[in-house]
KESEMAR-891421 format. One record per residue: residue number from 1; residue in one letter; x, z, y of N, C-alpha, C in turn. Coordinates in steps of 0.2 Angstrom, whole numbers, plus 5000, padded with zeros to 4 digits. Atoms other than C-alpha are relative to their C-alpha. Layout:
BEGIN
REC   nr  rest   n_X   n_Z   n_Y  ca_X  ca_Z  ca_Y   c_X   c_Z   c_Y
REC  NUM     A     X     Z     Y     X     Z     Y     X     Z     Y
...
// end
This chain:
BEGIN
REC   nr  rest   n_X   n_Z   n_Y  ca_X  ca_Z  ca_Y   c_X   c_Z   c_Y
REC    1     M  4994  5004  5006  5424  5753  5441  5005  5007  5000
REC    2     P  4995  4992  5004  5435  5767  5431  5006  4999  5005
REC    3     D  4991  4998  4994  5451  5773  5438  5004  4997  4998
REC    4     D  4993  5008  5004  5461  5760  5428  4999  4994  5002
REC    5     F  5005  5007  4999  5450  5747  5436  5006  4998  5008
REC    6     D  4992  5004  4991  5466  5736  5450  4996  4994  4999
REC    7     K  5000  5006  4998  5460  5724  5458  5002  4994  4999
REC    8     K  4995  5005  5000  5474  5715  5458  5002  4994  4991
REC    9     D  5000  5004  5009  5470  5710  5437  4996  4995  5001
REC   10     H  5005  5003  5001  5454  5704  5442  4998  4995  5007
REC   11     H  5000  5004  4996  5457  5691  5456  4998  4992  5002
REC   12     L  5001  5009  5000  5451  5673  5462  5004  4996  4996
REC   13     T  4996  5002  5002  5457  5660  5453  5006  4997  5005
REC   14     R  4997  5004  4996  5474  5655  5462  5004  4995  5000
REC   15     C  4998  5005  4999  5477  5639  5468  5010  5000  5002
REC   16     T  4994  5001  4997  5495  5633  5471  4999  4996  5004
REC   17     V  5001  5004  4994  5498  5627  5487  5005  5000  5002
REC   18     A  4995  5004  4992  5509  5616  5500  4998  4999  5004
REC   19     V  5002  5004  4995  5511  5612  5514  5005  4996  5004
REC   20     L  4995  5007  5001  5518  5595  5521  4995  4999  5008
REC   21     H  5001  5003  4997  5518  5592  5538  4995  5004  5006
REC   22     G  5007  4999  4997  5502  5605  5546  4995  4999  4995
REC   23     V  5006  5003  5005  5491  5598  5531  5002  5004  4994
REC   24     I  5001  4998  5002  5487  5611  5520  4996  4996  4992
REC   25     F  5000  5005  5008  5488  5604  5500  4997  5007  4995
REC   26     A  4999  4992  5007  5480  5617  5486  4998  4997  4993
REC   27     S  5003  4998  5005  5474  5615  5469  5001  5001  4997
REC   28     F  5001  4995  5006  5469  5623  5451  5007  5001  4995
REC   29     G  4995  4998  5004  5484  5615  5444  5004  5005  4999
REC   30     N  4993  4996  5002  5501  5623  5437  5004  4993  5000
REC   31     N  4994  5007  5003  5519  5613  5434  5000  4995  5005
REC   32     L  5002  5004  4997  5515  5602  5447  5007  4997  5006
REC   33     P  4997  5004  4996  5527  5590  5457  5002  5002  5006
REC   34     S  5002  4997  4992  5532  5593  5475  4994  4995  5003
REC   35     I  5005  5007  4998  5519  5584  5486  5001  4997  5003
REC   36     E  4994  5007  4997  5532  5574  5494  5000  4995  4995
REC   37     E  5001  5005  5006  5533  5567  5475  4994  4999  4998
REC   38     Y  5005  5007  5001  5516  5566  5473  4996  4997  5005
REC   39     I  5002  5006  4994  5511  5558  5489  5003  4995  4997
REC   40     T  4994  5006  5004  5526  5545  5482  5003  4996  5007
REC   41     P  4993  5005  4993  5540  5536  5493  4994  4996  5003
REC   42     T  5004  5003  4996  5527  5524  5495  4994  5001  5006
REC   43     I  5006  4999  4996  5511  5530  5502  5005  5007  5008
REC   44     L  4999  4993  4993  5522  5547  5513  5002  4997  5006
REC   45     P  4998  5003  4991  5529  5535  5528  4994  5000  5005
REC   46     W  5005  4998  4996  5511  5533  5533  4997  5009  5000
REC   47     F  5005  4994  4999  5505  5552  5529  5005  5000  5008
REC   48     E  4995  4995  4998  5522  5557  5539  4997  4995  5007
REC   49     R  5004  5004  4993  5516  5543  5555  4997  5003  5002
REC   50     T  5005  4996  4998  5504  5553  5556  5001  5008  5003
REC   51     F  4999  4995  5000  5508  5572  5556  5007  4999  5001
REC   52     K  4992  4994  4996  5528  5574  5558  4999  5000  5004
REC   53     N  4998  5000  4995  5536  5581  5569  4995  4999  5007
REC   54     R  5006  5000  4995  5518  5585  5577  4998  5006  4998
REC   55     K  5002  4995  5002  5509  5601  5580  4993  4997  5003
REC   56     L  5006  5003  4998  5491  5597  5578  4995  5004  5003
REC   57     K  5008  4995  4996  5474  5603  5586  4995  4999  4996
REC   58     L  5008  5001  5002  5458  5607  5579  4993  4999  5005
REC   59     L  5004  5002  4997  5444  5599  5587  4992  5000  4997
REC   60     G  5006  4998  5004  5430  5601  5575  5000  4997  4992
REC   61     Y  5002  5001  5006  5420  5599  5559  4991  4996  4998
REC   62     T  5005  5005  5002  5407  5587  5551  4997  5002  4993
REC   63     R  4999  5002  5009  5401  5588  5532  4990  4998  5002
REC   64     Q  5009  5002  5004  5383  5580  5524  5002  5001  4993
REC   65     E  4999  5002  5007  5380  5577  5505  4997  4994  5001
REC   66     I  4999  5004  4996  5379  5564  5502  4998  4999  4991
REC   67     G  5004  5001  5008  5368  5557  5482  5004  4993  4997
REC   68     G  4998  5003  5002  5381  5549  5474  5007  5001  4997
REC   69     N  4994  5001  5005  5397  5549  5460  5006  5001  5007
REC   70     W  4996  4998  4995  5412  5559  5471  5006  4994  4998
REC   71     K  4995  5003  5000  5423  5543  5465  4999  4994  5004
REC   72     L  5002  5005  4997  5412  5532  5474  5001  4999  5008
REC   73     M  4997  5000  4992  5418  5537  5492  5008  5001  5000
REC   74     M  4993  5002  5000  5436  5535  5487  5001  4992  4999
REC   75     E  4998  5007  4999  5433  5517  5483  4998  4995  5004
REC   76     N  5003  5005  4995  5423  5514  5497  5006  4999  5007
REC   77     I  4993  5000  4995  5440  5518  5509  5005  4996  4996
REC   78     K  4998  5005  5005  5448  5506  5494  4998  4994  5001
REC   79     D  5001  5008  4999  5438  5490  5498  5002  4997  5009
REC   80     P  5001  5005  4992  5443  5482  5513  4998  4996  5000
REC   81     Y  5004  5005  4999  5432  5469  5514  4990  5002  5000
REC   82     H  5003  4998  4999  5416  5477  5515  4998  5003  5008
REC   83     P  5001  4997  4993  5419  5485  5533  4998  4993  5003
REC   84     G  5003  5005  4994  5417  5467  5540  4989  4997  4999
REC   85     L  5007  5003  5003  5399  5464  5526  4996  5005  5003
REC   86     L  5005  5000  5003  5392  5477  5528  5000  5007  5008
REC   87     H  4998  4998  4994  5399  5487  5547  4998  4996  5004
REC   88     T  5000  5007  4994  5391  5478  5561  5003  5002  5006
REC   89     W  4993  5000  4997  5402  5489  5572  5006  4999  5001
REC   90     F  4992  5002  5002  5417  5486  5564  5000  4993  5001
REC   91     V  4999  5006  5000  5415  5466  5565  4998  4999  5005
REC   92     T  5003  5002  4993  5405  5464  5580  5006  5001  5007
REC   93     F  4997  4998  4994  5417  5474  5591  5009  4999  4998
REC   94     G  4993  5002  5006  5434  5469  5578  5005  5005  5002
REC   95     L  4996  4994  5000  5439  5486  5575  5001  4998  4992
REC   96     F  4997  4999  5009  5440  5481  5555  4998  4994  4998
REC   97     R  5001  5004  5002  5439  5464  5551  5005  4994  4998
REC   98     A  4993  5005  5007  5447  5449  5539  5004  4995  5008
REC   99     D  4994  5005  5000  5455  5438  5554  5002  5005  5006
REC  100     H  4994  4997  4996  5465  5451  5560  5006  4998  4998
REC  101     S  4995  5003  5000  5482  5446  5566  5006  5007  4993
REC  102     I  4996  4995  5008  5490  5462  5553  4994  5003  4997
REC  103     S  5001  4994  5005  5483  5470  5539  5003  4998  4993
REC  104     R  4996  4999  5005  5490  5477  5524  4999  5004  4995
REC  105     M  5003  4995  5004  5484  5485  5506  5006  5003  4998
REC  106     V  4994  4997  5005  5496  5497  5500  4999  5005  4995
REC  107     I  4999  4994  5008  5497  5505  5481  5005  5004  4997
REC  108     D  4996  5000  5004  5508  5514  5475  4999  4998  4992
REC  109     N  4999  5006  5007  5514  5511  5458  4994  5003  4994
REC  110     S  5008  4997  5004  5502  5524  5448  4994  4998  5002
REC  111     G  5006  5000  4999  5489  5517  5458  4996  5006  5001
REC  112     K  5005  4995  4995  5482  5533  5465  4998  4999  5005
REC  113     H  5001  4999  4995  5486  5531  5480  4999  4993  5004
REC  114     A  5000  5008  5000  5481  5518  5493  5000  5001  5008
REC  115     V  4998  4999  4996  5485  5514  5510  4996  4995  5006
REC  116     M  5005  5005  4995  5472  5502  5522  5001  5000  5006
REC  117     L  4997  4999  4992  5481  5496  5538  4997  4995  5004
REC  118     N  5002  5006  4994  5475  5482  5552  5000  5003  5007
REC  119     R  4998  5000  4994  5478  5479  5568  4995  4998  5006
REC  120     R  5004  5004  4997  5462  5475  5581  5001  4994  5002
REC  121     G  5002  5006  4999  5458  5458  5583  4994  4999  5008
REC  122     N  5007  5000  4995  5445  5453  5597  4994  4998  5000
REC  123     A  5004  4998  5000  5430  5457  5597  4994  4995  5006
REC  124     L  5007  5004  4996  5413  5447  5602  5000  4993  4998
REC  125     V  4996  5007  5003  5423  5431  5594  4995  4996  4993
REC  126     E  5004  5003  5007  5413  5418  5582  5005  4996  4997
REC  127     N  4996  5008  5001  5423  5407  5571  5000  5001  4992
REC  128     E  5003  5000  5004  5424  5405  5555  5001  5005  4995
REC  129     V  5000  4995  5006  5428  5422  5548  4993  5005  5000
REC  130     T  5007  4995  5000  5411  5430  5556  4998  4995  5002
REC  131     K  5005  5004  4999  5401  5415  5558  4994  5000  4991
REC  132     D  5004  4999  5003  5393  5419  5540  5002  5007  4998
REC  133     A  5000  4991  5000  5394  5438  5541  4996  5000  5003
REC  134     D  5005  5000  4997  5376  5444  5544  5002  5006  5004
REC  135     S  5000  4991  4997  5382  5463  5552  5005  4995  5008
REC  136     F  4996  5003  4991  5391  5449  5568  4994  4999  5002
REC  137     R  5007  5000  4993  5379  5451  5582  5005  4997  5006
REC  138     S  4997  5003  4997  5387  5440  5595  4998  5002  5006
REC  139     K  5001  4998  4995  5375  5446  5607  5000  5007  5003
REC  140     M  4999  4993  5000  5378  5465  5604  5004  5002  5005
REC  141     K  4995  4996  4995  5385  5475  5621  4999  5007  4999
REC  142     L  5000  4995  4996  5388  5491  5626  4997  5003  5005
REC  143     N  4999  4998  4993  5381  5501  5639  5003  5003  5003
REC  144     D  4992  4997  4997  5395  5514  5639  5006  4996  4997
REC  145     N  4995  5004  5002  5411  5504  5635  5006  5007  4999
REC  146     R  4994  4994  4999  5421  5524  5637  4999  5001  4988
REC  147     L  5002  4999  5007  5415  5522  5615  5009  4993  4998
REC  148     L  4994  5004  5002  5430  5508  5616  5007  4998  5004
REC  149     D  4993  4998  4997  5442  5514  5628  5006  5001  4996
REC  150     I  4994  5004  5006  5458  5510  5616  5006  5002  5006
REC  151     V  4993  5000  4995  5472  5518  5624  5005  4998  4995
REC  152     E  4995  4998  5005  5489  5513  5613  5005  5005  4998
REC  153     E  4997  4994  4999  5499  5527  5607  5008  5000  4996
REC  154     D  4995  5003  4999  5516  5527  5607  5003  5004  4990
REC  155     W  4999  5001  5008  5518  5533  5585  4997  4996  4997
REC  156     W  5003  5008  5004  5508  5519  5582  5005  4998  4995
REC  157     S  4994  5004  5004  5523  5510  5579  5005  5002  4995
REC  158     I  4994  4996  5004  5535  5513  5566  5005  4993  4996
REC  159     S  4993  5005  5007  5549  5503  5554  4994  4999  4994
REC  160     D  5003  5003  5005  5540  5492  5543  5003  5006  4993
REC  161     P  4995  4998  5006  5543  5503  5526  5002  4992  4993
REC  162     D  4999  5007  5004  5541  5485  5518  5006  4996  5001
REC  163     N  4993  5005  4998  5554  5478  5529  5004  5003  5006
REC  164     P  4999  4996  4995  5563  5489  5539  5002  4997  5007
REC  165     S  4997  5004  4989  5570  5477  5554  4994  4997  5001
REC  166     E  5006  4999  4996  5552  5475  5558  4996  5006  5003
REC  167     T  5003  4996  4997  5542  5485  5568  4991  4999  4999
REC  168     I  5008  5002  4997  5521  5488  5564  4998  5002  5000
REC  169     T  5006  4993  4998  5507  5495  5573  4997  4999  5000
REC  170     P  5007  5000  5000  5493  5498  5566  4997  5002  5005
REC  171     T  5006  4997  4998  5477  5501  5576  4995  5007  4996
REC  172     N  5004  4997  5004  5469  5506  5560  5005  5003  4994
REC  173     C  4996  4999  5009  5476  5518  5545  4996  5003  4996
REC  174     M  5002  4995  5007  5467  5523  5530  5001  5001  4996
REC  175     Q  4994  4997  5004  5475  5533  5519  4996  5005  4993
REC  176     T  5003  4997  5008  5466  5539  5499  5007  5002  4999
REC  177     I  4999  4996  5004  5474  5553  5493  4998  5003  4992
REC  178     F  5003  4997  5007  5469  5555  5474  5001  5010  5000
REC  179     P  5005  5006  5002  5458  5562  5470  4994  5003  5007
REC  180     S  5005  5000  4997  5447  5569  5485  5006  5001  5011
REC  181     V  4999  5002  4990  5458  5567  5504  4999  4993  5000
REC  182     I  4999  5004  4997  5457  5553  5515  5001  5002  5008
REC  183     I  4997  4999  4994  5466  5553  5530  4999  4994  5005
REC  184     Q  5004  5008  4995  5459  5542  5545  5006  5002  5005
REC  185     Q  4999  5001  4993  5466  5535  5561  5000  4993  5000
REC  186     Q  5003  5008  4998  5455  5520  5567  5001  5005  5008
REC  187     I  4998  4998  4992  5460  5519  5586  5000  5006  5000
REC  188     N  5000  4993  4999  5461  5536  5592  4997  5004  4998
REC  189     S  5002  4994  5003  5452  5545  5583  5002  5003  4994
REC  190     L  4998  4999  5002  5459  5555  5572  4995  5005  4994
REC  191     G  5002  4993  5004  5454  5566  5554  5000  5000  4994
REC  192     T  5001  5001  5005  5453  5570  5538  4996  4999  4996
REC  193     R  5007  4999  5002  5438  5568  5526  5000  5002  4992
REC  194     Q  5000  4998  5009  5437  5578  5508  4994  5000  4998
REC  195     I  5005  5002  5009  5427  5575  5493  4999  5006  4998
REC  196     V  5001  4994  5003  5420  5591  5486  4993  4998  4995
REC  197     P  5006  5002  5008  5410  5585  5468  4995  5008  5001
REC  198     K  5005  4995  5000  5394  5595  5468  4995  5001  4994
REC  199     G  5005  5001  5007  5388  5589  5451  5000  4992  4999
REC  200     Q  4999  5006  5005  5386  5574  5442  4998  4992  5007
REC  201     G  5002  5005  4992  5377  5562  5458  5001  5004  5006
REC  202     V  5003  4999  4989  5380  5572  5474  5007  5003  4998
REC  203     F  4992  4996  4996  5396  5578  5484  4998  5000  5006
REC  204     E  4999  4996  4993  5399  5587  5499  5007  4997  5005
REC  205     F  4995  5003  4995  5408  5576  5513  5001  5004  5007
REC  206     T  4997  4992  4994  5418  5589  5525  5006  4994  5005
REC  207     W  4995  5003  4995  5427  5579  5542  5003  5005  5002
REC  208     T  4999  4993  4994  5439  5588  5552  5005  4996  5003
REC  209     H  4996  5002  4997  5443  5579  5565  5006  5006  5006
REC  210     F  4995  4996  4992  5460  5583  5577  5002  4997  5005
REC  211     G  4990  5001  4997  5476  5581  5589  5002  5001  5000
REC  212     F  4993  4997  5002  5489  5585  5593  5001  5004  5006
REC  213     E  5001  4992  4995  5493  5603  5604  5004  4992  5007
REC  214     D  4999  5003  4995  5502  5589  5616  4995  4995  5004
REC  215     D  5004  5004  4995  5487  5580  5622  4996  5002  5006
REC  216     S  5003  4998  4993  5480  5578  5638  4993  5003  4998
REC  217     E  5007  5001  5001  5461  5581  5641  5000  4994  4999
REC  218     E  5000  5006  5001  5462  5564  5644  4997  4999  4992
REC  219     M  4998  5002  5011  5466  5557  5626  4995  5004  4996
REC  220     T  5006  4996  5007  5454  5575  5617  4993  4997  5001
REC  221     V  5007  5005  5000  5439  5565  5626  5000  4997  4997
REC  222     R  5000  5004  5005  5443  5553  5619  5000  4997  4994
REC  223     R  5001  5001  5008  5446  5556  5602  4994  5005  4999
REC  224     L  5008  4997  5001  5430  5566  5603  4995  4994  5001
REC  225     R  5005  5006  5001  5420  5551  5608  5001  4995  4995
REC  226     Q  4996  5002  5007  5429  5542  5595  4998  5000  4993
REC  227     A  5002  4994  5005  5424  5554  5583  4991  4998  5001
REC  228     N  5008  5002  5004  5405  5548  5585  5001  4994  4997
REC  229     L  4999  5005  5005  5409  5532  5577  5000  5003  4991
REC  230     F  5002  4999  5006  5410  5542  5563  4997  5006  5000
REC  231     G  5004  4995  5000  5403  5558  5554  4993  4998  4993
REC  232     P  5005  4999  5005  5389  5561  5545  4991  4992  5004
REC  233     A  5008  5006  4994  5375  5549  5561  5006  4998  5003
REC  234     G  4994  5004  4995  5392  5542  5566  4998  4990  5001
REC  235     F  5002  5008  4996  5389  5520  5574  5002  4999  4994
REC  236     V  4996  5004  5005  5401  5516  5557  4996  5004  4994
REC  237     S  4999  4995  5007  5398  5530  5544  4995  5001  4997
REC  238     A  5006  5000  5005  5380  5531  5542  5000  4995  4996
REC  239     D  4999  5004  5006  5381  5516  5532  5001  5000  4992
REC  240     D  4993  4998  5004  5394  5520  5520  4995  5007  4994
REC  241     G  5006  4993  5004  5381  5538  5513  4996  4996  5002
REC  242     V  5004  5003  5005  5366  5524  5513  5003  4997  4995
REC  243     A  4997  5006  5004  5376  5512  5503  5004  5004  4991
REC  244     L  4997  4997  5008  5384  5523  5491  4993  5003  4998
REC  245     E  5004  5000  5004  5366  5530  5488  4997  4998  4996
REC  246     L  5003  5008  5003  5360  5514  5483  5004  4998  4995
REC  247     Q  4993  5003  5005  5377  5512  5472  4997  5004  4993
REC  248     Q  5001  4994  5004  5371  5529  5464  4993  5000  4994
REC  249     D  5006  5001  5001  5352  5524  5461  5002  4993  4995
REC  250     G  5003  5004  5006  5358  5507  5453  5005  5002  4993
REC  251     F  4995  4996  5005  5370  5517  5442  4995  5004  4993
REC  252     V  5003  4997  5002  5358  5526  5436  4994  4994  4995
REC  253     Q  5005  5007  5003  5344  5511  5431  5004  4999  4995
REC  254     S  4994  5004  5005  5359  5503  5421  5002  5004  4993
REC  255     Q  5001  5000  5009  5360  5503  5402  5007  5004  5001
REC  256     P  4992  4999  4999  5377  5514  5397  5003  4996  4996
REC  257     E  4995  5005  5001  5384  5497  5391  5003  4995  5006
REC  258     E  4998  5004  4994  5383  5490  5407  5005  5001  5005
REC  259     Y  4992  4999  4996  5400  5487  5418  4999  4996  5007
REC  260     L  4999  5004  4993  5407  5481  5434  5005  4997  4999
REC  261     L  4995  4997  5002  5419  5471  5432  5004  4997  5007
REC  262     A  4996  5001  4996  5433  5469  5445  5007  4996  5004
REC  263     E  4992  5004  5004  5446  5455  5445  5004  4995  5008
REC  264     L  4999  5004  4994  5449  5449  5464  5006  5002  5003
REC  265     D  4994  5003  4997  5466  5444  5468  5006  5005  4995
REC  266     G  4996  5000  5004  5477  5449  5454  5003  5007  4997
REC  267     P  5000  4995  5002  5487  5463  5449  4999  5009  5005
REC  268     D  5003  4994  4993  5486  5481  5457  5008  5004  4999
REC  269     D  4995  4996  5001  5502  5488  5450  5007  5004  5005
REC  270     G  4994  4999  4998  5511  5492  5464  5000  4994  5007
REC  271     V  4999  5012  4997  5507  5472  5475  4996  5003  5006
REC  272     V  5003  5001  4992  5505  5475  5494  4999  4993  5002
REC  273     T  5002  5004  5000  5494  5464  5498  5000  4999  5010
REC  274     E  4998  5002  4990  5497  5455  5518  4993  4998  5001
REC  275     H  5006  5004  5000  5476  5452  5516  4996  5007  4997
REC  276     M  5005  4994  5002  5460  5461  5514  4996  4995  4996
REC  277     N  5003  5002  5004  5454  5449  5503  5001  5001  4989
REC  278     T  4995  4995  5006  5459  5461  5485  4993  5004  4997
REC  279     E  5005  4995  5002  5449  5471  5474  5008  5006  4996
REC  280     T  4994  4998  5002  5467  5478  5471  5001  5007  5001
REC  281     L  4997  4993  5000  5468  5497  5476  4994  5003  4996
REC  282     I  5003  4996  5005  5451  5500  5467  5000  5001  4994
REC  283     R  4998  4999  5007  5457  5495  5451  5007  5004  4999
REC  284     G  4991  4992  4996  5474  5506  5456  4994  5006  4997
REC  285     M  5003  4995  5001  5462  5520  5455  4998  4999  4995
REC  286     Y  5006  5000  5006  5450  5518  5442  5006  5001  4994
REC  287     R  4994  4997  5006  5467  5515  5429  5004  5005  4999
REC  288     Y  4997  4994  5001  5475  5529  5434  4997  5005  4997
REC  289     Y  5004  4996  5002  5460  5539  5435  4999  5001  4991
REC  290     K  5002  5003  5007  5457  5532  5415  5006  5003  4996
REC  291     E  4992  5001  5002  5476  5535  5413  4997  5011  4996
REC  292     V  4999  4994  4997  5473  5556  5419  4994  5002  4996
REC  293     M  5009  4997  5002  5453  5559  5410  5005  4995  4992
REC  294     D  4998  5004  5009  5463  5548  5393  4993  4997  4998
REC  295     I  5005  5005  5002  5448  5535  5392  5002  4996  5001
// end
């Protein structure tokens, strides 16, 4: 390089970076709102439930490549009734299904972010909800019951943001931060999921599994063991990778004028739904996507 070449003038693209309770966010955008504003007051209490006043402990990463459009994964985590239809593990062992005593779908006013939460119900109980679900297996048993060694943690209980006089204690809480971040609490398994688009029909999916610095060794082992439910070969998540690729194949075969209509359960403008039979979270995301993409 010539003598007047200055590397400071030819650096990589700089990102706008924000750190909130130990979680690092980066964006190629400029003139951005604060990360608290972006997450919105509606979603922030659920984010802080997991991260505030805690030091995180990295447990490991897993990665996979999925042959589908990136938006399909965000849609997946905003679809509350697919767990009981698709995931044998969830519906059979009572981790996520429609007969739970607590279930709530939260969406911010813009539609871009959402939270799905529920409290685990009875496992291996056949009732009106499960009798028509092909995914329910009443005779399925575990050879190693440690996968369901669930310990309720103090931080699970918070003052209900929608009804401050009440306390709510979800066993599962899935947050989607548009456009590419998912924050997972599934029983004692904690993690973030990051979507990295690689092209029109493929994206990389990175799972970061974590715990807290003050976890006992027993809790760390529990978190790692339950992490086998998730990730590329997870007993639950392997289903999603296959389903998304089947969806993508279907889109490729469709004609440009064809479309999918999702209208179940009314409007999507910041409505909190106390059940799982709803598509408001999906519609909210696409409403926001169309606005920012000007389409």
